[in-house]
BAFI-3210 file (N, C-alpha, C; in Angstrom, 3 decimals, decimal comma, padded with zeros to 6 digits):
// residues 165
n [1|2|3|4|5|6|7|8|9|10|11|12|13|14|15|16|17|18|19|20|21|22|23|24|25|26|27|28|29|30|31|32|33|34|35|36|37|38|39|40|41|42|43|44|45|46|47|48|49|50|51|52|53|54|55|56|57|58|59|60|61|62|63|64|65|66|67|68|69|70|71|72|73|74|75|76|77|78|79|80|81|82|83|84|85|86|87|88|89|90|91|92|93|94|95|96|97|98|99|100|101|102|103|104|105|106|107|108|109|110|111|112|113|114|115|116|117|118|119|120|121|122|123|124|125|126|127|128|129|130|131|132|133|134|135|136|137|138|139|140|141|142|143|144|145|146|147|148|149|150|151|152|153|154|155|156|157|158|159|160|161|162|163|164|165]
n.u [000,777|000,500|002,018|-000,299|-001,631|-001,049|-002,159|-004,932|-005,732|-006,241|-007,713|-010,351|-012,014|-014,924|-017,103|-017,684|-020,649|-022,412|-021,458|-022,131|-024,822|-025,628|-024,868|-026,402|-029,139|-029,164|-030,594|-030,468|-030,353|-029,183|-026,539|-025,653|-025,415|-023,031|-021,270|-021,168|-020,081|-017,511|-016,706|-016,562|-014,769|-012,476|-012,158|-013,294|-011,875|-009,853|-011,068|-011,370|-012,490|-014,038|-014,486|-016,164|-018,378|-019,198|-020,339|-022,415|-025,655|-026,002|-026,796|-025,261|-024,457|-022,755|-022,340|-021,658|-021,341|-020,832|-021,823|-024,222|-025,152|-025,892|-024,818|-026,255|-025,852|-025,135|-023,462|-023,713|-023,611|-020,967|-020,291|-020,531|-023,714|-026,185|-028,593|-031,947|-032,768|-033,301|-035,058|-033,626|-030,281|-027,751|-025,139|-023,948|-021,743|-020,252|-018,800|-016,968|-016,321|-013,724|-012,476|-013,064|-011,467|-008,999|-008,960|-008,828|-006,557|-004,740|-003,815|-004,977|-006,054|-008,445|-009,230|-008,441|-009,927|-012,474|-012,431|-011,980|-014,467|-015,207|-015,444|-018,237|-019,747|-022,541|-024,910|-024,399|-021,897|-019,947|-019,945|-019,188|-016,336|-015,466|-015,595|-013,686|-011,220|-010,791|-010,429|-008,174|-006,187|-005,502|-003,052|-002,200|-002,926|-006,386|-006,866|-004,785|-005,383|-007,881|-007,257|-005,542|-007,319|-009,235|-007,503|-007,213|-009,889|-010,172|-008,314|-009,422|-011,591|-010,325|-007,990|-005,613|-004,741|-002,160|-000,243|-000,230|001,547]
n.v [-001,234|002,103|005,248|007,509|010,095|013,268|015,727|014,829|014,428|017,063|018,532|017,739|017,388|017,519|016,280|018,863|020,753|020,538|018,507|016,486|016,800|015,790|013,084|012,411|012,434|010,103|007,046|004,316|001,530|000,842|001,850|000,447|-001,967|-001,506|-000,860|-003,554|-005,097|-003,915|-004,729|-007,571|-007,834|-006,989|-007,953|-010,321|-012,872|-012,676|-013,450|-015,446|-019,031|-019,286|-016,682|-016,185|-017,912|-016,740|-014,612|-015,179|-014,438|-012,077|-008,867|-005,999|-002,365|000,235|003,654|006,646|009,537|012,347|012,270|011,665|008,954|005,398|002,043|-000,988|-004,427|-008,013|-011,100|-013,820|-017,186|-017,315|-014,783|-011,069|-009,553|-007,144|-005,505|-004,428|-001,194|-001,465|-001,118|-001,989|-003,253|-005,656|-004,541|-001,445|000,835|003,789|007,030|009,688|010,445|010,841|009,833|007,196|006,738|007,319|005,096|003,006|003,630|003,242|004,999|005,919|004,535|002,383|002,045|004,578|006,338|005,634|006,014|008,962|009,493|009,780|007,625|005,283|002,506|000,606|-001,782|-005,222|-005,942|-008,068|-008,860|-006,352|-006,426|-008,609|-007,856|-005,707|-006,897|-008,769|-007,155|-005,803|-007,961|-008,298|-007,601|-005,837|-002,442|-001,343|000,144|-000,554|-003,422|-003,062|-001,590|-003,728|-005,703|-004,476|-004,315|-007,126|-007,443|-006,043|-007,213|-009,730|-009,063|-007,885|-009,729|-008,781|-006,521|-004,789|-005,352|-003,067|-001,195]
n.w [000,004|-000,862|000,540|001,890|000,189|000,644|-000,470|-001,254|001,257|002,303|000,301|000,175|-002,099|-004,376|-007,036|-009,585|-009,440|-011,947|-013,162|-011,150|-011,027|-013,666|-013,373|-011,522|-012,545|-014,380|-015,012|-012,632|-013,000|-015,798|-015,232|-013,063|-014,534|-016,282|-014,264|-012,921|-015,182|-015,427|-012,841|-012,977|-015,051|-013,821|-011,228|-010,834|-011,553|-009,527|-007,018|-004,155|-003,769|-001,209|-000,896|-002,753|-002,424|000,152|-000,638|-002,381|-003,699|-001,988|-001,346|-002,654|-002,562|-003,966|-003,343|-004,544|-003,271|-003,780|-006,668|-006,765|-007,193|-007,312|-007,219|-007,656|-006,858|-006,975|-006,015|-008,182|-008,715|-010,843|-011,323|-010,827|-010,610|-012,006|-010,114|-009,476|-008,111|-004,833|-001,679|000,452|001,052|001,671|002,263|002,263|000,670|000,956|-000,742|-001,567|-005,165|-005,595|-003,296|-003,704|-006,104|-005,054|-003,134|-005,195|-006,557|-004,579|-002,885|-000,569|002,479|003,354|006,072|007,191|005,593|006,692|009,400|009,210|008,586|005,826|004,455|004,258|005,866|005,662|007,215|007,263|009,141|009,114|006,450|005,222|006,288|005,060|002,194|002,416|003,227|001,388|-000,861|000,219|000,140|-002,547|-004,335|-006,435|-007,652|-008,011|-010,399|-012,024|-012,450|-013,722|-016,040|-017,182|-017,508|-019,435|-021,657|-022,025|-022,859|-025,150|-026,773|-027,256|-028,839|-030,871|-032,323|-033,234|-031,916|-030,696|-027,755|-025,046|-022,476]
ca.u [000,041|001,452|001,608|-001,210|-001,418|-001,571|-003,213|-006,061|-006,586|-006,549|-008,750|-011,802|-012,517|-016,149|-017,406|-018,231|-022,078|-022,931|-021,125|-022,774|-026,271|-025,721|-024,717|-027,664|-030,252|-029,081|-031,223|-029,566|-030,050|-028,045|-025,201|-025,284|-024,895|-021,949|-020,376|-020,803|-019,370|-016,310|-016,151|-016,386|-013,643|-011,371|-012,121|-013,968|-010,781|-009,164|-012,020|-011,118|-013,676|-014,665|-015,259|-017,484|-019,468|-019,724|-020,877|-023,641|-026,981|-025,710|-026,967|-024,421|-024,646|-021,782|-022,807|-020,808|-021,968|-021,022|-022,155|-025,784|-025,313|-025,439|-024,866|-026,626|-025,392|-024,974|-022,691|-024,648|-022,692|-019,799|-020,311|-021,517|-024,978|-026,766|-029,839|-032,609|-032,595|-033,909|-035,194|-032,591|-029,196|-026,879|-024,204|-023,951|-020,503|-020,402|-017,638|-016,978|-015,569|-012,334|-012,190|-013,168|-010,438|-007,940|-008,785|-008,612|-005,106|-004,070|-003,361|-005,341|-006,305|-010,051|-009,478|-008,316|-011,150|-013,685|-012,211|-012,036|-015,812|-015,111|-016,017|-019,092|-020,348|-023,676|-025,154|-023,701|-020,540|-019,140|-019,770|-017,997|-014,971|-015,015|-015,222|-012,287|-010,133|-010,597|-009,738|-006,839|-005,418|-005,337|-001,888|-002,113|-003,923|-007,504|-006,892|-003,828|-006,183|-008,919|-006,532|-005,099|-008,681|-009,647|-006,534|-007,606|-011,114|-009,926|-007,619|-010,519|-012,395|-009,563|-006,823|-004,250|-004,413|-000,912|-000,637|000,432|001,582]
ca.v [-000,052|003,381|006,256|008,568|011,592|014,431|016,816|014,531|014,570|018,440|019,201|017,256|017,694|016,931|016,774|020,062|020,653|020,288|016,854|015,543|016,797|015,053|011,742|012,311|012,090|008,930|005,800|003,651|000,219|000,787|002,350|-001,048|-002,941|-001,234|-001,172|-005,122|-005,394|-003,518|-005,613|-008,900|-007,788|-006,634|-008,638|-011,805|-013,926|-012,747|-013,754|-017,297|-019,837|-019,148|-015,421|-016,146|-018,543|-015,874|-013,346|-015,748|-013,609|-011,011|-007,392|-004,867|-001,132|001,205|004,987|007,669|010,812|013,629|012,281|011,128|007,833|004,220|000,800|-002,203|-005,782|-008,954|-012,365|-014,881|-018,112|-017,113|-013,418|-010,204|-009,337|-006,082|-005,593|-002,959|-000,457|-002,009|-000,046|-002,154|-004,059|-006,397|-003,649|-000,172|001,321|004,975|007,695|010,637|009,994|011,324|009,033|005,926|006,868|007,335|003,669|002,281|003,857|002,720|006,386|005,978|003,367|002,464|002,476|005,978|007,119|005,306|006,666|010,206|009,677|009,933|006,153|004,661|001,024|000,304|-003,071|-006,428|-005,603|-009,145|-008,709|-005,417|-006,771|-009,642|-007,183|-004,860|-007,711|-009,418|-006,115|-005,548|-009,091|-008,226|-006,971|-004,754|-001,434|-001,826|000,714|-001,505|-004,625|-002,427|-001,519|-005,181|-006,596|-003,842|-004,685|-008,462|-007,681|-005,583|-008,188|-010,715|-008,556|-007,843|-010,740|-008,259|-005,335|-004,972|-005,197|-002,073|-001,445]
ca.w [-000,017|-000,821|001,593|001,601|-000,581|001,602|-001,032|-001,137|002,653|002,508|-000,639|000,339|-003,196|-004,839|-008,291|-009,873|-009,469|-013,222|-013,274|-010,331|-011,555|-014,741|-013,135|-010,588|-013,496|-015,046|-014,441|-011,929|-013,550|-016,714|-014,587|-012,344|-015,461|-016,573|-012,976|-012,790|-016,135|-014,868|-011,757|-013,647|-015,984|-013,097|-009,857|-010,814|-011,535|-008,233|-005,822|-003,945|-003,674|-000,094|-000,868|-003,806|-001,489|001,035|-001,699|-003,230|-003,222|-001,031|-002,199|-002,415|-003,204|-003,969|-003,590|-004,900|-002,569|-004,646|-007,895|-006,296|-007,944|-006,568|-008,115|-006,773|-007,429|-006,153|-006,680|-008,724|-009,211|-011,051|-011,750|-010,262|-011,533|-011,405|-009,604|-009,533|-006,847|-003,719|-000,525|001,348|000,510|003,070|002,768|001,236|000,914|000,127|-000,523|-002,741|-006,247|-005,460|-002,283|-004,263|-006,846|-004,170|-002,857|-006,228|-006,705|-003,206|-002,394|000,736|003,045|003,763|007,434|007,373|005,321|007,456|010,506|008,976|008,222|004,286|003,704|005,367|005,265|006,449|006,918|007,437|009,289|008,572|004,946|004,876|006,574|004,018|001,213|002,672|003,403|000,063|-001,612|000,576|-000,264|-003,932|-004,487|-007,694|-007,712|-008,904|-011,567|-012,844|-012,903|-014,922|-017,299|-017,853|-017,877|-020,574|-022,612|-022,304|-023,360|-026,479|-027,578|-027,466|-029,717|-032,201|-031,904|-033,854|-031,160|-030,006|-026,350|-024,546|-020,940]
c.u [000,805|000,988|000,497|-001,059|-001,927|-002,340|-004,564|-006,825|-007,115|-007,420|-010,041|-012,575|-013,911|-016,171|-018,100|-019,907|-022,850|-022,693|-022,041|-024,454|-026,601|-025,830|-026,102|-029,059|-030,195|-029,680|-030,226|-029,312|-028,953|-026,802|-024,795|-024,758|-023,602|-021,069|-020,103|-020,069|-017,887|-015,764|-015,759|-015,072|-012,482|-011,128|-012,448|-012,871|-010,031|-009,982|-011,582|-012,613|-014,443|-015,380|-016,449|-018,763|-020,126|-020,598|-022,186|-024,832|-026,906|-025,706|-026,025|-024,760|-023,276|-022,346|-021,694|-021,558|-022,231|-021,421|-023,831|-026,066|-024,968|-025,576|-025,188|-026,343|-025,192|-023,985|-023,854|-023,925|-021,506|-019,491|-020,977|-022,583|-025,573|-028,001|-030,508|-032,692|-033,484|-033,966|-034,059|-031,663|-028,616|-025,943|-023,879|-022,584|-020,583|-019,197|-017,976|-016,130|-014,252|-011,713|-012,208|-011,810|-009,047|-007,677|-008,372|-007,083|-004,099|-003,270|-003,652|-005,830|-007,719|-010,108|-009,390|-009,391|-012,270|-013,490|-012,287|-013,639|-016,226|-015,652|-017,054|-019,488|-021,503|-024,359|-024,467|-022,259|-019,676|-018,947|-018,826|-016,826|-014,492|-014,683|-013,883|-011,284|-009,821|-009,934|-008,260|-005,744|-005,012|-004,125|-001,627|-003,345|-005,126|-007,533|-005,946|-004,655|-007,135|-008,245|-005,948|-006,512|-009,164|-008,577|-006,750|-009,010|-010,855|-009,340|-008,349|-011,324|-011,521|-008,260|-005,630|-003,935|-003,202|-000,968|000,428|000,506|002,929]
c.v [001,163|004,241|007,053|009,612|012,457|015,647|016,196|014,606|015,974|019,181|018,842|017,480|016,621|017,055|018,047|019,669|020,272|018,775|016,234|015,850|016,141|013,693|011,314|012,131|010,990|007,821|004,963|002,208|000,009|001,082|000,966|-002,060|-002,669|-001,316|-002,638|-005,493|-005,245|-004,424|-006,953|-008,864|-007,752|-007,729|-010,060|-012,831|-013,911|-013,100|-015,443|-017,826|-019,574|-017,597|-015,431|-016,762|-017,627|-014,757|-013,826|-015,062|-012,606|-009,515|-006,457|-003,726|-000,131|002,668|006,065|009,136|011,832|013,447|011,799|009,892|006,497|003,039|-000,409|-003,429|-006,784|-010,285|-013,355|-015,903|-017,775|-015,735|-012,526|-009,747|-007,969|-006,166|-004,243|-002,424|-001,164|-001,216|-000,609|-003,016|-004,583|-005,311|-002,520|000,356|002,703|005,800|008,661|009,996|010,012|010,144|007,700|005,745|006,579|005,604|002,779|002,447|003,280|003,919|006,264|004,583|003,342|002,726|003,972|006,635|006,997|006,135|008,504|010,617|010,172|008,614|005,824|003,165|000,891|-000,867|-004,148|-006,192|-006,816|-009,240|-007,560|-005,670|-007,785|-008,982|-006,478|-005,678|-008,267|-008,472|-005,684|-006,758|-009,036|-007,305|-005,669|-003,674|-001,807|-001,022|-000,097|-002,650|-004,157|-002,440|-002,832|-005,762|-005,826|-004,233|-006,248|-008,582|-007,059|-006,518|-009,253|-010,203|-008,320|-008,565|-009,748|-006,930|-005,615|-004,571|-004,160|-002,157|-001,340]
c.w [-000,084|000,141|000,995|001,039|000,146|000,891|-001,131|000,064|002,641|001,644|-000,325|-001,097|-003,693|-006,439|-008,592|-009,945|-010,752|-013,473|-012,414|-010,516|-012,669|-014,224|-012,275|-011,390|-014,268|-014,321|-013,796|-012,493|-014,713|-016,053|-013,772|-013,237|-015,934|-015,418|-012,844|-013,977|-015,869|-013,780|-012,277|-014,385|-014,945|-011,831|-009,953|-010,732|-010,194|-006,839|-005,605|-003,802|-002,637|-000,086|-001,658|-003,167|-000,485|000,404|-002,250|-002,686|-002,346|-001,745|-001,575|-003,088|-002,829|-004,273|-003,680|-004,669|-003,415|-006,038|-007,838|-007,203|-007,041|-007,731|-007,378|-007,681|-006,530|-006,849|-006,983|-009,308|-009,434|-011,521|-010,843|-011,323|-011,039|-010,959|-009,558|-008,264|-006,079|-002,624|000,483|000,864|001,766|003,353|001,831|001,621|-000,024|000,461|-001,667|-004,075|-006,146|-004,495|-002,828|-005,339|-006,069|-003,753|-004,031|-006,481|-005,603|-002,711|-000,827|001,271|003,565|005,194|007,715|006,933|006,107|008,659|010,523|008,562|006,914|003,770|004,865|004,661|006,574|006,197|007,582|007,737|008,858|007,275|004,500|005,213|005,537|002,760|001,257|002,642|002,135|-000,847|-000,971|000,337|-001,841|-004,092|-005,392|-007,213|-008,431|-010,445|-012,473|-013,354|-013,798|-016,045|-017,925|-018,271|-019,335|-021,855|-023,180|-023,420|-024,675|-027,254|-028,070|-028,754|-031,237|-031,997|-032,505|-033,023|-030,519|-028,669|-025,814|-023,035|-020,342]
res [m|q|t|a|n|p|s|i|k|r|t|g|q|t|l|p|a|p|v|a|a|f|f|g|r|l|p|p|f|p|g|s|l|l|f|v|t|g|l|n|l|t|l|r|q|h|l|p|a|d|v|r|a|s|l|q|g|r|s|l|r|i|t|v|r|d|a|s|v|s|f|d|f|e|w|q|g|e|r|f|a|a|r|r|r|a|p|q|v|d|l|e|i|a|a|s|a|r|d|f|l|a|l|a|r|r|e|e|d|p|d|t|l|f|f|c|r|r|l|s|m|e|g|d|t|e|l|g|l|l|v|k|n|t|l|d|a|i|e|a|p|m|l|d|l|a|r|q|a|l|q|r|w|l|q|g|l|r|p|g|v|a|k|r|g]
***
C-alpha cells in the first residue's frame, strides 16, 4: 500500500455541481450494468472460492455521494450481476468519487477514510469486513487490474491489437 497522498486529505474535493447533476439524473439500472461489467472484468478472477461462496446472493450497493449515483449488485454463481434499486441491501459502501479513486489507486487506506468519516459502510459488518479484506489481499491497485482487464477484453475483440503497458 502506498503512503497516503496529503493533497487528497487536504482538499476534500467533490465533483463539480454540473457533473454531479448530470450523474444524478441517470437511471440507476443501466449504470449498475456497466459497473458490474467492470467488476467482472477486473475482480472476478481474483476472488477465492470461499469469498465467492460468502458473497452468493448478498446484495451490495456502492454509492458515490458527490455524484448522487448508486450501483446495486450481487454475486450470482460465477459473476457479479446488476440488481434493480431495492429499498435495502445487505451492505452499502459510500464515499466521494475522489475517495473511491484514491482507494482504487491505493493512495488512501480504507480504514483511514472510514475513521475520518469519508467512507461509510452500512449494513452487515461481517460482509463489509469480507469485502475490505478481500480487496486488501489483492496486491495490484484496482486501476492496474482494470487496465489489464480492458486490454484483455480488447484483444479478444481484435486478436491483432498490440499489447501496451
